[in-house]
Biopython code that builds the backbone (N, CA, C, O; Angstrom):
import numpy as np
from Bio.PDB.StructureBuilder import StructureBuilder

atoms = [
    (1, "MET", "N", (67.754, 42.440, 72.803)),
    (1, "MET", "CA", (66.342, 42.484, 72.497)),
    (1, "MET", "C", (66.006, 41.285, 71.614)),
    (1, "MET", "O", (66.779, 40.919, 70.729)),
    (2, "LYS", "N", (64.866, 40.690, 71.859)),
    (2, "LYS", "CA", (64.419, 39.560, 71.055)),
    (2, "LYS", "C", (63.471, 40.049, 69.968)),
    (2, "LYS", "O", (62.735, 41.018, 70.154)),
    (3, "ALA", "N", (63.501, 39.371, 68.847)),
    (3, "ALA", "CA", (62.646, 39.725, 67.722)),
    (3, "ALA", "C", (61.169, 39.694, 68.120)),
    (3, "ALA", "O", (60.369, 40.466, 67.590)),
    (4, "GLU", "N", (60.808, 38.816, 69.042)),
    (4, "GLU", "CA", (59.411, 38.700, 69.468)),
    (4, "GLU", "C", (58.900, 39.999, 70.088)),
    (4, "GLU", "O", (57.734, 40.354, 69.912)),
    (5, "HIS", "N", (59.774, 40.713, 70.819)),
    (5, "HIS", "CA", (59.364, 41.977, 71.432)),
    (5, "HIS", "C", (59.016, 43.014, 70.367)),
    (5, "HIS", "O", (58.022, 43.729, 70.493)),
    (6, "LEU", "N", (59.831, 43.092, 69.328)),
    (6, "LEU", "CA", (59.550, 44.024, 68.242)),
    (6, "LEU", "C", (58.304, 43.597, 67.465)),
    (6, "LEU", "O", (57.509, 44.441, 67.053)),
    (7, "LYS", "N", (58.139, 42.315, 67.270)),
    (7, "LYS", "CA", (56.965, 41.818, 66.562)),
    (7, "LYS", "C", (55.695, 42.177, 67.322)),
    (7, "LYS", "O", (54.711, 42.606, 66.720)),
    (8, "GLU", "N", (55.711, 42.003, 68.631)),
    (8, "GLU", "CA", (54.551, 42.370, 69.457)),
    (8, "GLU", "C", (54.255, 43.862, 69.353)),
    (8, "GLU", "O", (53.093, 44.260, 69.261)),
    (9, "ALA", "N", (55.296, 44.687, 69.367)),
    (9, "ALA", "CA", (55.106, 46.133, 69.275)),
    (9, "ALA", "C", (54.508, 46.513, 67.920)),
    (9, "ALA", "O", (53.659, 47.401, 67.845)),
    (10, "CYS", "N", (54.940, 45.852, 66.862)),
    (10, "CYS", "CA", (54.446, 46.169, 65.524)),
    (10, "CYS", "C", (53.039, 45.643, 65.272)),
    (10, "CYS", "O", (52.294, 46.213, 64.475)),
    (11, "GLU", "N", (52.677, 44.566, 65.945)),
    (11, "GLU", "CA", (51.365, 43.966, 65.720)),
    (11, "GLU", "C", (50.317, 44.434, 66.724)),
    (11, "GLU", "O", (49.180, 43.966, 66.690)),
    (12, "ALA", "N", (50.682, 45.344, 67.611)),
    (12, "ALA", "CA", (49.732, 45.838, 68.615)),
    (12, "ALA", "C", (48.545, 46.503, 67.931)),
    (12, "ALA", "O", (48.699, 47.217, 66.941)),
    (13, "VAL", "N", (47.360, 46.256, 68.477)),
    (13, "VAL", "CA", (46.141, 46.879, 67.961)),
    (13, "VAL", "C", (45.504, 47.657, 69.092)),
    (13, "VAL", "O", (45.113, 47.053, 70.091)),
    (14, "PRO", "N", (45.383, 48.960, 68.985)),
    (14, "PRO", "CA", (45.872, 49.770, 67.875)),
    (14, "PRO", "C", (47.385, 49.938, 67.960)),
    (14, "PRO", "O", (47.976, 49.847, 69.036)),
    (15, "PHE", "N", (47.999, 50.186, 66.802)),
    (15, "PHE", "CA", (49.443, 50.404, 66.771)),
    (15, "PHE", "C", (49.781, 51.712, 67.461)),
    (15, "PHE", "O", (49.099, 52.719, 67.270)),
    (16, "LYS", "N", (50.837, 51.694, 68.265)),
    (16, "LYS", "CA", (51.330, 52.904, 68.929)),
    (16, "LYS", "C", (52.763, 53.147, 68.468)),
    (16, "LYS", "O", (53.618, 52.277, 68.631)),
    (17, "PRO", "N", (53.039, 54.322, 67.893)),
    (17, "PRO", "CA", (54.415, 54.629, 67.483)),
    (17, "PRO", "C", (55.372, 54.484, 68.673)),
    (17, "PRO", "O", (54.978, 54.674, 69.824)),
    (18, "PHE", "N", (56.628, 54.145, 68.379)),
    (18, "PHE", "CA", (57.594, 53.956, 69.458)),
    (18, "PHE", "C", (58.997, 54.295, 68.992)),
    (18, "PHE", "O", (59.273, 54.398, 67.797)),
    (19, "LEU", "N", (59.868, 54.464, 69.961)),
    (19, "LEU", "CA", (61.286, 54.698, 69.712)),
    (19, "LEU", "C", (62.050, 53.418, 69.985)),
    (19, "LEU", "O", (61.768, 52.707, 70.949)),
    (20, "ILE", "N", (63.019, 53.129, 69.130)),
    (20, "ILE", "CA", (63.970, 52.047, 69.374)),
    (20, "ILE", "C", (65.252, 52.712, 69.860)),
    (20, "ILE", "O", (65.804, 53.570, 69.172)),
    (21, "HIS", "N", (65.726, 52.326, 71.028)),
    (21, "HIS", "CA", (66.985, 52.836, 71.578)),
    (21, "HIS", "C", (68.092, 51.869, 71.189)),
    (21, "HIS", "O", (67.980, 50.663, 71.409)),
    (22, "LEU", "N", (69.167, 52.406, 70.605)),
    (22, "LEU", "CA", (70.292, 51.573, 70.175)),
    (22, "LEU", "C", (71.481, 51.712, 71.128)),
    (22, "LEU", "O", (71.570, 52.678, 71.886)),
    (23, "SER", "N", (72.374, 50.754, 71.081)),
    (23, "SER", "CA", (73.523, 50.718, 71.987)),
    (23, "SER", "C", (74.488, 51.877, 71.785)),
    (23, "SER", "O", (75.262, 52.191, 72.689)),
    (24, "ASP", "N", (74.462, 52.526, 70.615)),
    (24, "ASP", "CA", (75.349, 53.670, 70.370)),
    (24, "ASP", "C", (74.675, 55.005, 70.696)),
    (24, "ASP", "O", (75.130, 56.058, 70.249)),
    (25, "GLN", "N", (73.599, 54.961, 71.469)),
    (25, "GLN", "CA", (72.854, 56.135, 71.951)),
    (25, "GLN", "C", (71.950, 56.766, 70.899)),
    (25, "GLN", "O", (71.349, 57.807, 71.165)),
    (26, "ARG", "N", (71.832, 56.173, 69.715)),
    (26, "ARG", "CA", (70.898, 56.688, 68.708)),
    (26, "ARG", "C", (69.490, 56.207, 69.017)),
    (26, "ARG", "O", (69.291, 55.238, 69.749)),
    (27, "PHE", "N", (68.521, 56.903, 68.443)),
    (27, "PHE", "CA", (67.117, 56.531, 68.538)),
    (27, "PHE", "C", (66.566, 56.399, 67.134)),
    (27, "PHE", "O", (66.969, 57.127, 66.227)),
    (28, "ILE", "N", (65.648, 55.472, 66.959)),
    (28, "ILE", "CA", (64.949, 55.337, 65.687)),
    (28, "ILE", "C", (63.461, 55.379, 65.991)),
    (28, "ILE", "O", (62.954, 54.588, 66.786)),
    (29, "TYR", "N", (62.770, 56.311, 65.348)),
    (29, "TYR", "CA", (61.336, 56.465, 65.557)),
    (29, "TYR", "C", (60.577, 55.589, 64.572)),
    (29, "TYR", "O", (60.771, 55.696, 63.360)),
    (30, "ILE", "N", (59.719, 54.730, 65.089)),
    (30, "ILE", "CA", (58.877, 53.872, 64.255)),
    (30, "ILE", "C", (57.471, 54.459, 64.292)),
    (30, "ILE", "O", (56.722, 54.284, 65.254)),
    (31, "GLU", "N", (57.142, 55.155, 63.218)),
    (31, "GLU", "CA", (55.869, 55.879, 63.134)),
    (31, "GLU", "C", (54.709, 54.967, 62.742)),
    (31, "GLU", "O", (53.560, 55.205, 63.116)),
    (32, "HIS", "N", (55.032, 53.915, 61.979)),
    (32, "HIS", "CA", (54.000, 53.004, 61.480)),
    (32, "HIS", "C", (54.633, 51.624, 61.312)),
    (32, "HIS", "O", (55.815, 51.510, 60.989)),
    (33, "GLN", "N", (53.843, 50.589, 61.532)),
    (33, "GLN", "CA", (54.406, 49.235, 61.485)),
    (33, "GLN", "C", (54.950, 48.861, 60.112)),
    (33, "GLN", "O", (55.769, 47.947, 60.014)),
    (34, "ASP", "N", (54.527, 49.532, 59.057)),
    (34, "ASP", "CA", (55.052, 49.230, 57.727)),
    (34, "ASP", "C", (56.506, 49.653, 57.555)),
    (34, "ASP", "O", (57.150, 49.258, 56.583)),
    (35, "PHE", "N", (57.037, 50.454, 58.488)),
    (35, "PHE", "CA", (58.408, 50.931, 58.382)),
    (35, "PHE", "C", (59.416, 50.032, 59.090)),
    (35, "PHE", "O", (60.599, 50.367, 59.150)),
    (36, "LEU", "N", (58.970, 48.897, 59.626)),
    (36, "LEU", "CA", (59.883, 47.997, 60.334)),
    (36, "LEU", "C", (59.637, 46.563, 59.887)),
    (36, "LEU", "O", (58.494, 46.111, 59.824)),
    (37, "TRP", "N", (60.721, 45.848, 59.577)),
    (37, "TRP", "CA", (60.632, 44.446, 59.198)),
    (37, "TRP", "C", (61.605, 43.639, 60.040)),
    (37, "TRP", "O", (62.706, 44.088, 60.357)),
    (38, "ILE", "N", (61.176, 42.450, 60.390)),
    (38, "ILE", "CA", (62.078, 41.507, 61.044)),
    (38, "ILE", "C", (62.556, 40.571, 59.935)),
    (38, "ILE", "O", (61.763, 39.855, 59.324)),
    (39, "ILE", "N", (63.852, 40.591, 59.691)),
    (39, "ILE", "CA", (64.437, 39.786, 58.625)),
    (39, "ILE", "C", (64.392, 38.310, 59.043)),
    (39, "ILE", "O", (64.689, 37.998, 60.196)),
    (40, "PRO", "N", (64.026, 37.393, 58.131)),
    (40, "PRO", "CA", (64.003, 35.979, 58.492)),
    (40, "PRO", "C", (65.314, 35.556, 59.169)),
    (40, "PRO", "O", (66.411, 35.908, 58.735)),
    (41, "GLY", "N", (65.153, 34.808, 60.220)),
    (41, "GLY", "CA", (66.298, 34.411, 61.040)),
    (41, "GLY", "C", (66.240, 35.092, 62.395)),
    (41, "GLY", "O", (66.785, 34.588, 63.377)),
    (42, "GLY", "N", (65.563, 36.265, 62.446)),
    (42, "GLY", "CA", (65.294, 36.934, 63.707)),
    (42, "GLY", "C", (66.455, 37.661, 64.355)),
    (42, "GLY", "O", (66.346, 38.044, 65.520)),
    (43, "ARG", "N", (67.572, 37.873, 63.653)),
    (43, "ARG", "CA", (68.703, 38.583, 64.261)),
    (43, "ARG", "C", (68.845, 39.999, 63.759)),
    (43, "ARG", "O", (69.588, 40.793, 64.337)),
    (44, "THR", "N", (68.140, 40.328, 62.688)),
    (44, "THR", "CA", (68.309, 41.622, 62.037)),
    (44, "THR", "C", (66.942, 42.230, 61.756)),
    (44, "THR", "O", (65.984, 41.524, 61.444)),
    (45, "ILE", "N", (66.869, 43.567, 61.872)),
    (45, "ILE", "CA", (65.653, 44.268, 61.488)),
    (45, "ILE", "C", (65.978, 45.249, 60.370)),
    (45, "ILE", "O", (67.111, 45.711, 60.237)),
    (46, "GLY", "N", (64.971, 45.554, 59.577)),
    (46, "GLY", "CA", (65.072, 46.595, 58.567)),
    (46, "GLY", "C", (64.160, 47.726, 58.991)),
    (46, "GLY", "O", (63.029, 47.491, 59.416)),
    (47, "VAL", "N", (64.644, 48.955, 58.880)),
    (47, "VAL", "CA", (63.868, 50.134, 59.262)),
    (47, "VAL", "C", (63.935, 51.129, 58.116)),
    (47, "VAL", "O", (65.017, 51.447, 57.623)),
    (48, "ALA", "N", (62.770, 51.620, 57.694)),
    (48, "ALA", "CA", (62.710, 52.608, 56.610)),
    (48, "ALA", "C", (62.161, 53.920, 57.158)),
    (48, "ALA", "O", (61.517, 53.955, 58.208)),
    (49, "ASN", "N", (62.432, 55.006, 56.416)),
    (49, "ASN", "CA", (61.836, 56.294, 56.765)),
    (49, "ASN", "C", (61.027, 56.795, 55.569)),
    (49, "ASN", "O", (60.939, 56.116, 54.546)),
    (50, "HIS", "N", (60.441, 57.978, 55.700)),
    (50, "HIS", "CA", (59.591, 58.521, 54.639)),
    (50, "HIS", "C", (60.351, 58.797, 53.346)),
    (50, "HIS", "O", (59.744, 58.829, 52.276)),
    (51, "GLU", "N", (61.651, 58.994, 53.422)),
    (51, "GLU", "CA", (62.451, 59.253, 52.226)),
    (51, "GLU", "C", (62.843, 57.971, 51.503)),
    (51, "GLU", "O", (63.464, 58.030, 50.441)),
    (52, "GLY", "N", (62.489, 56.811, 52.060)),
    (52, "GLY", "CA", (62.824, 55.545, 51.435)),
    (52, "GLY", "C", (64.190, 55.007, 51.816)),
    (52, "GLY", "O", (64.649, 54.020, 51.241)),
    (53, "ILE", "N", (64.845, 55.644, 52.778)),
    (53, "ILE", "CA", (66.143, 55.154, 53.241)),
    (53, "ILE", "C", (65.899, 53.976, 54.180)),
    (53, "ILE", "O", (65.110, 54.068, 55.120)),
    (54, "VAL", "N", (66.585, 52.871, 53.910)),
    (54, "VAL", "CA", (66.434, 51.660, 54.715)),
    (54, "VAL", "C", (67.734, 51.387, 55.443)),
    (54, "VAL", "O", (68.815, 51.432, 54.856)),
    (55, "ARG", "N", (67.614, 51.101, 56.736)),
    (55, "ARG", "CA", (68.777, 50.715, 57.545)),
    (55, "ARG", "C", (68.569, 49.289, 58.025)),
    (55, "ARG", "O", (67.460, 48.913, 58.404)),
    (56, "LEU", "N", (69.622, 48.505, 58.011)),
    (56, "LEU", "CA", (69.603, 47.168, 58.596)),
    (56, "LEU", "C", (70.332, 47.234, 59.926)),
    (56, "LEU", "O", (71.443, 47.759, 60.006)),
    (57, "ILE", "N", (69.715, 46.706, 60.962)),
    (57, "ILE", "CA", (70.257, 46.805, 62.317)),
    (57, "ILE", "C", (70.252, 45.421, 62.955)),
    (57, "ILE", "O", (69.234, 44.728, 62.951)),
    (58, "ASP", "N", (71.387, 45.030, 63.497)),
    (58, "ASP", "CA", (71.486, 43.773, 64.236)),
    (58, "ASP", "C", (70.768, 43.958, 65.571)),
    (58, "ASP", "O", (70.991, 44.950, 66.265)),
    (59, "LEU", "N", (69.918, 43.015, 65.927)),
    (59, "LEU", "CA", (69.142, 43.129, 67.168)),
    (59, "LEU", "C", (70.005, 43.205, 68.418)),
    (59, "LEU", "O", (69.533, 43.644, 69.467)),
    (60, "ILE", "N", (71.260, 42.786, 68.325)),
    (60, "ILE", "CA", (72.149, 42.885, 69.487)),
    (60, "ILE", "C", (72.341, 44.343, 69.901)),
    (60, "ILE", "O", (72.697, 44.621, 71.046)),
    (61, "HIS", "N", (72.106, 45.276, 68.973)),
    (61, "HIS", "CA", (72.287, 46.696, 69.257)),
    (61, "HIS", "C", (71.006, 47.383, 69.732)),
    (61, "HIS", "O", (71.039, 48.559, 70.095)),
    (62, "VAL", "N", (69.884, 46.671, 69.736)),
    (62, "VAL", "CA", (68.628, 47.241, 70.221)),
    (62, "VAL", "C", (68.591, 47.058, 71.739)),
    (62, "VAL", "O", (68.571, 45.939, 72.250)),
    (63, "VAL", "N", (68.582, 48.200, 72.444)),
    (63, "VAL", "CA", (68.646, 48.179, 73.903)),
    (63, "VAL", "C", (67.260, 48.161, 74.520)),
    (63, "VAL", "O", (67.002, 47.399, 75.452)),
    (64, "SER", "N", (66.352, 49.009, 73.999)),
    (64, "SER", "CA", (65.011, 49.084, 74.578)),
    (64, "SER", "C", (64.048, 49.733, 73.598)),
    (64, "SER", "O", (64.444, 50.286, 72.572)),
    (65, "LEU", "N", (62.757, 49.646, 73.954)),
    (65, "LEU", "CA", (61.694, 50.303, 73.207)),
    (65, "LEU", "C", (61.020, 51.304, 74.128)),
    (65, "LEU", "O", (60.857, 51.043, 75.320)),
    (66, "GLN", "N", (60.628, 52.443, 73.586)),
    (66, "GLN", "CA", (59.958, 53.485, 74.368)),
    (66, "GLN", "C", (58.655, 53.832, 73.663)),
    (66, "GLN", "O", (58.664, 54.203, 72.489)),
    (67, "PHE", "N", (57.533, 53.715, 74.369)),
    (67, "PHE", "CA", (56.232, 53.892, 73.771)),
    (67, "PHE", "C", (55.560, 55.225, 74.055)),
    (67, "PHE", "O", (54.410, 55.421, 73.660)),
    (68, "ASN", "N", (56.232, 56.139, 74.722)),
    (68, "ASN", "CA", (55.632, 57.453, 74.953)),
    (68, "ASN", "C", (56.490, 58.506, 74.295)),
    (68, "ASN", "O", (57.713, 58.378, 74.236)),
    (69, "GLY", "N", (55.867, 59.521, 73.812)),
    (69, "GLY", "CA", (56.624, 60.593, 73.154)),
    (69, "GLY", "C", (56.691, 60.391, 71.659)),
    (69, "GLY", "O", (56.265, 59.363, 71.132)),
    (70, "GLY", "N", (57.236, 61.393, 70.983)),
    (70, "GLY", "CA", (57.337, 61.377, 69.533)),
    (70, "GLY", "C", (58.767, 61.227, 69.097)),
    (70, "GLY", "O", (59.602, 60.725, 69.849)),
    (71, "PRO", "N", (59.059, 61.655, 67.891)),
    (71, "PRO", "CA", (60.428, 61.528, 67.392)),
    (71, "PRO", "C", (61.402, 62.355, 68.207)),
    (71, "PRO", "O", (61.053, 63.427, 68.701)),
    (72, "PRO", "N", (62.635, 61.855, 68.351)),
    (72, "PRO", "CA", (63.634, 62.605, 69.129)),
    (72, "PRO", "C", (64.087, 63.856, 68.399)),
    (72, "PRO", "O", (64.923, 64.601, 68.910)),
]
sb = StructureBuilder()
sb.init_structure("model")
sb.init_model(0)
sb.init_chain("A")
sb.init_seg("    ")
for serial, (resi, resn, name, xyz) in enumerate(atoms, 1):
    if name == "N":
        sb.init_residue(resn, " ", resi, " ")
    sb.init_atom(name, np.array(xyz, "f"), 0.0, 1.0, " ", f" {name:<3s}", serial, name[0])
structure = sb.get_structure()
């Protein structure tokens, strides 16, 4: 996955929540664009949840984005 694809998803107007599918079969629900950051350099993203837990994920592990449905 390229950083540009995630940037487009986060900057969509209106924003639509989406799922990020990872290579290890996990899903990450992005409820709001403020919960996802593209780290400078474009190879890593930061994802936060409502509890303030932040995960750093290498984009090589992002398989696809899903724009329908809610959290898994």
